C-alpha positions as CSV (number, residue, x, y, z in Angstrom):
1,M,-11.5,-1.3,-6.2
2,N,-8.2,-2.3,-7.7
3,R,-6.1,-5.4,-6.9
4,K,-3.4,-3.5,-5.1
5,T,-5.9,-2.2,-2.6
6,H,-6.9,-5.7,-1.6
7,C,-3.3,-6.8,-1.4
8,N,-2.6,-4.0,1.1
9,E,-5.7,-4.8,3.1
10,R,-4.5,-8.3,3.5
11,Y,-1.3,-7.3,5.2
12,F,-2.3,-4.1,7.1
13,S,-3.8,-5.8,10.1
14,A,-1.3,-8.6,10.2
15,T,0.1,-9.7,13.6
16,M,3.6,-10.1,12.3
17,A,6.6,-11.8,13.7
18,S,8.5,-10.0,16.4
19,M,11.2,-7.6,15.5
20,R,13.8,-5.3,17.0
21,I,15.1,-2.4,14.8
22,F,18.5,-1.0,14.7
23,L,18.0,2.1,12.7
24,P,20.9,3.2,10.6
25,V,18.6,5.6,8.7
26,F,20.7,7.9,6.7
27,I,20.5,9.8,3.4
28,L,22.6,8.0,0.9
29,F,21.8,10.5,-1.8
30,N,20.5,13.9,-1.1
31,F,19.5,15.3,-4.4
32,T,16.3,16.4,-6.1
33,I,14.7,13.7,-8.3
34,A,11.4,15.5,-8.9
35,F,10.7,19.2,-8.8
36,T,7.3,20.6,-9.8
37,Q,6.1,24.1,-9.3
38,A,3.3,25.9,-11.0
39,S,3.8,29.5,-12.0
40,L,3.2,31.7,-9.0
41,K,1.1,34.8,-9.8
42,N,2.0,38.2,-8.2
43,D,-0.8,39.9,-6.5
44,K,-0.4,43.0,-8.7
45,D,-3.9,44.2,-8.1
46,V,-4.0,43.6,-4.4
47,P,-3.9,46.8,-2.3
48,V,-1.1,47.1,0.2
49,S,-3.6,47.5,3.1
50,S,-5.2,44.2,3.6
51,E,-5.9,41.5,6.2
52,I,-6.0,37.7,6.3
53,R,-9.0,36.0,7.8
54,Q,-8.8,32.3,8.6
55,I,-11.9,30.1,8.7
56,N,-11.8,26.6,10.4
57,V,-14.2,24.5,8.3
58,R,-16.9,22.7,10.5
59,Y,-19.1,19.8,9.6
60,G,-22.0,20.9,7.2
61,M,-20.2,24.1,6.0
62,T,-20.1,24.8,2.3
63,L,-17.8,27.3,0.5
64,G,-20.9,29.3,-0.4
65,R,-22.0,29.5,3.2
66,I,-18.5,30.5,4.3
67,L,-18.4,33.3,1.7
68,R,-21.7,34.6,3.0
69,K,-20.5,34.3,6.6
70,I,-17.6,36.7,5.9
71,D,-20.0,39.2,4.2
72,I,-18.9,38.7,0.6
73,P,-21.6,40.4,-1.7
74,N,-24.1,38.0,-3.2
75,T,-23.2,39.3,-6.7
76,Q,-19.6,38.0,-6.2
77,I,-20.3,34.6,-4.5
78,Q,-21.2,32.7,-7.6
79,P,-18.3,34.0,-9.7
80,I,-15.9,33.1,-6.9
81,L,-17.4,29.6,-6.7
82,D,-17.2,29.2,-10.4
83,A,-13.5,30.2,-10.4
84,F,-12.8,27.8,-7.6
85,K,-14.7,24.9,-9.3
86,S,-12.6,25.4,-12.4
87,V,-9.5,24.0,-10.6
88,Y,-10.9,22.1,-7.6
89,D,-14.2,20.6,-6.4
90,P,-15.3,22.6,-3.4
91,R,-17.3,19.5,-2.2
92,D,-13.9,17.9,-1.4
93,I,-13.2,20.5,1.3
94,R,-13.4,18.6,4.6
95,A,-14.3,19.5,8.2
96,G,-11.2,20.4,10.2
97,E,-9.4,22.1,7.2
98,K,-8.7,25.8,7.0
99,L,-9.6,28.4,4.4
100,K,-7.8,31.8,4.3
101,F,-9.3,34.9,2.9
102,K,-7.5,38.1,2.0
103,L,-9.8,41.1,2.4
104,S,-9.2,44.8,2.0
105,T,-9.5,47.1,5.0
106,T,-13.0,47.9,3.6
107,G,-13.9,44.2,3.5
108,E,-13.6,43.7,-0.3
109,F,-12.6,40.2,-1.4
110,L,-9.0,40.0,-2.7
111,G,-8.1,36.4,-2.5
112,L,-9.0,32.9,-1.2
113,F,-6.3,30.3,-0.3
114,Y,-6.8,26.6,0.5
115,Q,-4.2,23.8,0.9
116,P,-5.8,20.4,0.3
117,S,-2.5,18.6,0.7
118,P,1.0,19.5,1.9
119,D,2.2,19.8,-1.7
120,K,-0.7,21.6,-3.3
121,K,-2.3,25.1,-2.8
122,V,-5.5,26.4,-4.4
123,K,-6.0,30.1,-4.7
124,V,-8.6,32.5,-6.2
125,L,-7.6,36.1,-6.8
126,S,-9.5,39.2,-7.7
127,D,-8.1,41.7,-10.2
128,S,-8.8,45.4,-10.5
129,L,-11.6,44.8,-13.0
130,G,-13.5,42.6,-10.5
131,Q,-12.7,39.4,-12.3
132,F,-11.8,36.2,-10.4
133,T,-9.1,33.8,-11.6
134,A,-8.1,30.5,-9.9
135,S,-5.0,28.4,-10.0
136,I,-3.3,25.5,-8.3
137,D,0.3,25.8,-7.2
138,A,2.3,22.6,-6.8
139,L,5.0,23.0,-4.2
140,P,8.5,21.7,-5.0
141,T,9.3,18.2,-3.7
142,R,12.5,16.1,-3.4
143,Y,13.3,12.4,-2.8
144,E,15.8,11.1,-0.3
145,Q,17.0,7.5,-0.2
146,K,17.2,5.7,3.1
147,L,18.2,2.3,4.6
148,L,16.4,0.5,7.4
149,V,17.9,-2.7,8.8
150,G,16.5,-4.8,11.7
151,T,16.2,-8.2,13.4
152,V,13.1,-10.2,14.5
153,E,12.5,-9.8,18.3
154,T,9.2,-8.1,19.2
155,S,6.8,-6.6,16.7
156,L,7.7,-5.4,13.2
157,Y,4.8,-3.0,13.3
158,D,5.7,-1.4,16.6
159,A,9.4,-1.4,15.8
160,V,8.8,0.6,12.6
161,L,6.7,3.1,14.5
162,R,9.4,3.5,17.1
163,A,11.9,4.1,14.3
164,G,9.8,7.0,13.0
165,E,8.4,5.2,10.0
166,S,4.7,4.3,9.3
167,P,2.9,1.0,8.6
168,E,2.7,2.0,4.9
169,L,6.4,1.0,4.5
170,I,5.7,-2.4,6.0
171,M,2.7,-2.9,3.7
172,A,4.9,-2.2,0.7
173,F,7.7,-4.5,2.0
174,S,5.2,-7.3,2.6
175,D,3.8,-6.9,-0.9
176,I,7.2,-7.7,-2.3
177,F,7.6,-11.0,-0.4
178,Q,3.9,-12.0,-0.4
179,W,4.6,-15.0,-2.7
180,D,7.5,-16.4,-0.6
181,I,6.7,-15.4,3.0
182,D,3.5,-15.6,4.9
183,F,4.2,-13.0,7.6
184,F,1.6,-14.5,9.9
185,I,3.4,-17.9,10.3
186,D,6.8,-17.9,8.6
187,P,9.0,-15.4,10.5
188,R,11.0,-16.6,13.5
189,V,13.0,-14.8,16.2
190,G,16.5,-14.1,14.8
191,D,15.3,-13.4,11.2
192,A,16.7,-10.1,9.8
193,F,15.5,-7.7,7.1
194,G,16.7,-4.7,5.1
195,I,14.8,-2.1,3.2
196,F,16.4,0.4,0.8
197,Y,13.7,2.9,0.0
198,E,12.7,6.5,-1.0
199,K,10.9,9.2,1.0
200,E,9.4,12.2,-0.7
201,Y,9.5,15.6,1.0
202,V,7.7,18.8,0.2
203,I,9.7,22.0,0.6
204,D,8.2,25.0,2.3
205,G,8.5,28.0,0.0
206,E,9.2,30.5,2.8
207,S,11.4,28.5,5.3
208,G,12.8,25.9,2.9
209,I,12.1,23.3,5.6
210,P,11.3,19.8,4.1
211,T,8.2,18.0,5.4
212,F,7.6,14.3,4.8
213,L,4.9,13.8,2.1
214,R,4.9,10.1,1.2
215,Y,7.0,7.0,0.5
216,G,8.4,6.6,-2.9
217,K,9.6,3.3,-4.3
218,I,11.3,0.4,-2.4
219,L,14.5,0.1,-4.5
220,A,15.6,-3.2,-2.9
221,A,14.5,-5.4,0.0
222,A,15.9,-8.4,1.8
223,Y,14.6,-10.9,4.3
224,A,16.9,-13.4,6.0
225,L,15.2,-16.6,7.2
226,K,17.0,-19.3,9.2
227,D,18.4,-21.1,6.2
228,T,18.1,-18.6,3.4
229,T,18.2,-15.0,2.5
230,L,15.7,-13.6,0.0
231,I,16.8,-10.4,-1.8
232,A,14.5,-8.5,-4.2
233,F,16.1,-6.0,-6.6
234,G,13.9,-3.3,-8.1
235,F,14.5,-3.1,-11.8
236,T,12.6,-1.2,-14.6
237,E,12.5,-3.5,-17.6
238,N,12.5,-1.7,-20.9
239,G,11.5,1.6,-19.3
240,K,8.2,0.1,-17.9
241,T,6.9,-0.3,-14.3
242,L,9.4,-1.1,-11.5
243,K,9.3,-4.8,-10.8
244,Y,11.3,-7.0,-8.5
245,F,13.7,-9.8,-9.4
246,D,15.9,-12.2,-7.6
247,E,19.7,-12.4,-8.0
248,N,19.4,-14.5,-11.2
249,G,16.9,-12.1,-12.8
250,K,13.8,-14.2,-12.1
251,S,10.6,-12.4,-11.3
252,F,9.7,-12.3,-7.6
253,Q,6.0,-12.6,-8.6
254,K,5.1,-16.2,-8.2
255,T,2.2,-18.3,-9.6
256,F,0.3,-18.5,-6.2
257,L,0.1,-16.2,-3.2
258,K,1.0,-17.7,0.2
259,S,-2.5,-16.9,1.5
260,P,-5.5,-15.3,-0.2
261,L,-6.6,-13.0,2.6
262,N,-5.5,-11.1,5.8
263,Y,-6.3,-13.5,8.6
264,R,-6.0,-13.6,12.4
265,R,-4.8,-17.2,12.7
266,I,-5.0,-20.6,11.1
267,S,-7.8,-22.4,13.0
268,S,-7.4,-25.7,11.2
269,Y,-4.6,-27.1,9.1
270,F,-4.6,-29.6,6.2
271,S,-5.1,-33.1,7.7
272,N,-6.1,-36.6,6.7
273,S,-7.8,-37.1,10.0
274,R,-9.3,-34.2,11.9
275,F,-12.1,-34.2,14.6
276,H,-14.9,-32.3,13.0
277,P,-16.3,-29.8,15.6
278,I,-19.9,-30.0,14.1
279,L,-20.1,-33.6,12.9
280,K,-18.3,-34.9,16.0
281,K,-16.3,-37.5,14.2
282,R,-12.9,-37.8,12.6
283,R,-12.6,-37.1,8.8
284,A,-10.1,-35.7,6.4
285,H,-9.8,-31.9,6.3
286,T,-8.6,-31.2,2.8
287,G,-7.7,-27.5,3.1
288,V,-6.7,-24.8,5.5
289,D,-9.1,-22.7,7.6
290,F,-8.1,-19.0,8.0
291,A,-9.9,-17.4,10.9
292,A,-10.8,-13.8,10.1
293,R,-13.6,-11.2,10.7
294,T,-16.8,-11.5,8.6
295,G,-16.4,-9.2,5.6
296,T,-12.6,-9.6,5.3
297,P,-11.7,-9.4,1.6
298,V,-10.7,-12.6,-0.1
299,V,-8.7,-12.5,-3.3
300,S,-7.7,-15.0,-6.0
301,S,-4.4,-16.6,-5.2
302,A,-3.4,-16.8,-8.9
303,N,-4.5,-15.8,-12.4
304,G,-7.4,-18.1,-13.5
305,T,-11.0,-18.6,-14.5
306,V,-14.0,-18.8,-12.2
307,I,-15.6,-22.3,-12.8
308,F,-18.0,-22.4,-9.9
309,K,-20.0,-19.8,-7.9
310,G,-22.8,-20.8,-5.6
311,W,-23.8,-22.9,-2.6
312,K,-21.8,-26.1,-2.1
313,G,-23.0,-28.2,0.8
314,G,-20.9,-27.7,4.0
315,Y,-18.8,-25.1,2.3
316,G,-21.8,-22.7,2.0
317,K,-21.3,-19.9,-0.4
318,C,-18.3,-21.1,-2.4
319,I,-16.1,-20.1,-5.4
320,K,-13.8,-22.4,-7.4
321,I,-11.1,-21.0,-9.7
322,S,-9.2,-22.9,-12.3
323,H,-5.5,-22.1,-12.9
324,K,-3.1,-23.2,-15.6
325,N,-5.7,-24.9,-17.8
326,G,-7.2,-26.8,-14.9
327,T,-3.9,-28.3,-13.6
328,F,-4.6,-26.4,-10.4
329,V,-8.0,-25.4,-8.9
330,T,-8.5,-23.3,-5.7
331,L,-11.7,-23.4,-3.6
332,Y,-12.9,-20.6,-1.3
333,G,-15.6,-21.6,1.1
334,H,-17.9,-20.2,3.8
335,L,-18.1,-16.8,2.1
336,S,-20.6,-14.2,3.3
337,R,-20.9,-12.8,-0.2
338,Y,-19.3,-12.6,-3.5
339,A,-17.4,-9.8,-5.2
340,K,-19.8,-7.5,-7.3
341,N,-20.5,-8.8,-10.8
342,L,-18.4,-11.9,-10.3
343,R,-19.6,-14.7,-12.7
344,V,-18.7,-18.2,-13.8
345,G,-16.4,-18.1,-16.9
346,Q,-14.9,-14.8,-15.8
347,K,-11.1,-14.5,-15.9
348,V,-9.6,-13.1,-12.7
349,A,-6.1,-11.9,-11.9
350,Q,-3.9,-12.7,-8.9
351,N,-4.9,-10.5,-6.0
352,Q,-8.3,-9.7,-7.5
353,L,-11.2,-9.5,-5.1
354,V,-13.6,-12.5,-5.4
355,G,-15.5,-12.5,-2.1
356,Y,-15.7,-11.9,1.6
357,V,-15.1,-14.0,4.7
358,G,-18.3,-15.4,6.3
359,Q,-19.8,-18.3,8.2
360,T,-22.1,-19.9,5.6
361,G,-22.5,-23.7,5.5
362,R,-21.1,-25.9,8.3
363,A,-18.9,-23.5,10.3
364,T,-18.5,-22.7,14.0
365,G,-17.2,-19.2,13.3
366,P,-16.3,-16.8,10.5
367,H,-13.3,-18.1,8.5
368,L,-12.2,-18.9,5.0
369,H,-11.8,-22.6,4.0
370,Y,-9.1,-22.7,1.3
371,T,-8.4,-25.8,-0.7
372,M,-5.9,-26.3,-3.5
373,Y,-6.3,-29.2,-6.0
374,Y,-3.5,-30.4,-8.2
375,N,-4.8,-32.6,-11.1
376,G,-7.9,-33.2,-9.1
377,R,-6.2,-34.2,-5.8
378,A,-6.3,-31.9,-2.7
379,I,-2.9,-30.8,-1.6
380,D,-1.7,-28.7,1.3
381,P,-1.5,-25.1,0.1
382,L,1.0,-24.2,2.9
383,K,3.5,-26.6,1.5
384,I,3.4,-25.8,-2.2
385,R,6.7,-24.5,-3.5
386,P,6.2,-21.2,-5.3
387,T,7.0,-21.1,-9.0
388,A,8.9,-18.1,-10.2
389,G,7.5,-15.8,-12.9
390,D,9.0,-15.0,-16.2
391,P,12.8,-14.2,-16.1
392,L,14.4,-11.1,-17.6
393,G,15.4,-11.3,-21.3
394,S,19.0,-11.9,-22.1
395,D,19.1,-8.3,-23.5
396,Q,18.2,-6.9,-20.1
397,M,20.6,-9.0,-18.0
398,P,23.7,-6.7,-18.4
399,A,21.8,-3.7,-17.1
400,F,20.2,-5.7,-14.4
401,M,23.5,-7.1,-13.1
402,E,24.9,-3.6,-12.9
403,K,21.9,-2.4,-11.0
404,K,22.1,-5.5,-8.7
405,A,25.7,-4.8,-7.8
406,L,24.8,-1.2,-6.8
407,L,21.7,-2.3,-4.7
408,L,23.7,-4.9,-2.9
409,Q,26.1,-2.3,-1.9
410,K,23.3,0.0,-0.7
411,L,21.9,-2.8,1.4
412,G,25.4,-3.5,2.8
413,L,25.3,-7.0,1.3
414,A,27.9,-6.6,-1.4
415,H,30.4,-9.0,0.2
416,S,28.1,-11.2,2.3
417,H,24.4,-11.9,2.5
418,N,24.7,-12.2,6.3
419,F,23.0,-9.3,8.1
420,N,24.8,-10.0,11.4
421,A,27.9,-8.1,10.6
422,I,25.9,-5.0,9.5
423,L,23.7,-5.2,12.6
424,L,26.7,-5.6,15.0
425,K,28.4,-2.7,13.4
426,E,25.4,-0.5,13.8
427,E,24.8,-1.6,17.4
428,L,28.5,-0.9,18.3
429,S,28.4,2.5,16.7
430,A,25.2,3.4,18.6
431,R,26.9,2.8,22.0
């Protein structure tokens, strides 16, 4: 499982701050960015008189059984299966999907058609010599750019659904700000946000009607807190992967994540004197307890090296990771189990899975005890100021500044970083 998967898992079930959405969703550019289409074969050898038979796949059905069900001769079943397997694994056909068969009026097999996804069609055709050929046709797609602006009021999750978008967009948005904003505790009523993003559509070959396929890149994103506005500009450095930078060209990726898991609530904060629920006495609580379901993935909050893995007194199953040559150390306690093959001495990357939430050691319920040490002294991880990643090189800054100016304009923040004017304008125009 890759790091990105765990990052998305951490934010998917988040009970985020309340939000109200004004939706000035519009197409800023309506042009084709990507277009792919495999060569479409003409059914030259298909008789004019034919019929289409549709089979709804049920649980336990195989392609071979379906071919027998529609009375395809046994001598043809294996060649048809071999042709299909040459381009697509028939074991990936799922219950609830549909298969279409083109048969002659006498019941002879002429073609098999299957659409595993909105942008892909698999077909097997028979020629006049009784040979079977298979191909995959990729349907044409296009990207459209859109803008979404909103303010904190109820639920970001619900507001996005009401706006016609899906949680995937919020997951991607959260990933960008995960080093600066903990969406469980940081947002406040009155905060505002903006997302300038792509949506990919597949074009129906017959009607020309576009159907939403998936989200593309988030090109720029902004989140306005009470006293500051964070703006992330997407920029491809030296033709590599799209990354996000602040207005000064500093990377949005920081040294430490705001939290190493997707949690329900903070059940206990960092404190020099906390009443221990099991020991029944006051003592220092040198960390933060994140309440979460048993089995919730826990990731490393920064790049580092595993220096301890095992049982550690009241912490139960525990992991310690050293960062920046030991200047920082993070501890993850009360785990139910460790990530597969994790070992002491192993280098881990930020967002890499290291274990799962549990209740081992002294714990009244499933949670992660998370401690951060700086030069051997425990510090409050919720108060640490994130350190920016590497900045863009001087040779990249002219291109970045040009891109930044364009993206600020698309976000509506070219002249001011205050969302209020944008939101008021959209609200008045909607009346």
